[in-house]
N, C-alpha and C positions, 0 to 999 in steps of 0.2 A: 060205865062212865066213858064218854068219848075223850079222846086225846086232844089236848090243846093244839091250836094251830101251830104254835112254835115247835111242838113235838113232831108234827107232820113234816114241817120244813126240815128239821134235823134228820129225820128218817129218810127223807128224799135225798138230801146231800150225801148221807152215809151210804145209801144204795148206789148212788153214782160212783162213789169211791170204791165200793166193793166190786163193782163191775170192772173198773180199771185194774184193781189189784189182782183179780182172778185172771185177767189177760196176761199178767206177769207171772202166773203160776203160783200165786199165794192163795191161801184159804182165808176167806173173810166171812165171819158169822155175825149177824146182827143180834145184839143183846137188846131185848125189847124195852126195859125200863131201868134206869134211864137209857135212852138209845145210845149205843156205842158199838163199834166194830171190834171183834176179837180177831186179830190177824196172826196167822202163823205160816211158816214155810213148811210144806209137807216133808221136805228133806231134812229139816232140823226141828223136829216137833217140840224140843225143849224150849225153844225161843218163841215166846208169844208176846204180843203187844196189843194194847187197847187204845183205840183212837176214838175220840168223840168229836162233836161239832158244836161250836158255840157262836152266838151272835155277839158281835162287838160293834163299836161305833162305825167302823169301816165296812161292815158286812159280816157274812158268816165265814168262820174259819175252822179248819180241821185242827185238832190239838192232840199232842202226845199225852200219855198217861201222867207224865210228870209236869204237865202244864205248858210246855213250850209249844208255840204254834208251828204246825206243819206247813200250812199255806191256805190260800183262799179256797173256799168251797166252790167258787165259780170255776175253778180250774182243777178238777179231780185228777186229770192226767198228770199234771206237774206234781201234785201232792203224792200220787201213787209212785212216781219215780223217786221222790225223796224217801218214802217209806221203804221201798225195795232196796235202795242204796244202804239204808241203815240195817235192815234185817238180813241182808246178804253179805255183810262184811266178813 
């Protein structure tokens, strides 16, 4: 069964975020269903976070596992900076 267009969009945005996070030295693995990123810092393997991507009335947004928004999916570089700041405290 083919994935719905919404899932393709979600995967596209998560892929862009994964690329940004990897440039900061983090590991980002895409979980296929439902699409989400499992993010970790290779230097602190015990700390792992899951980020998903959701459509809201103002566009697509990255979201922490606890439901708080990280930022607009149209700006994966800014979202990656926020995630790095939290994971590297």
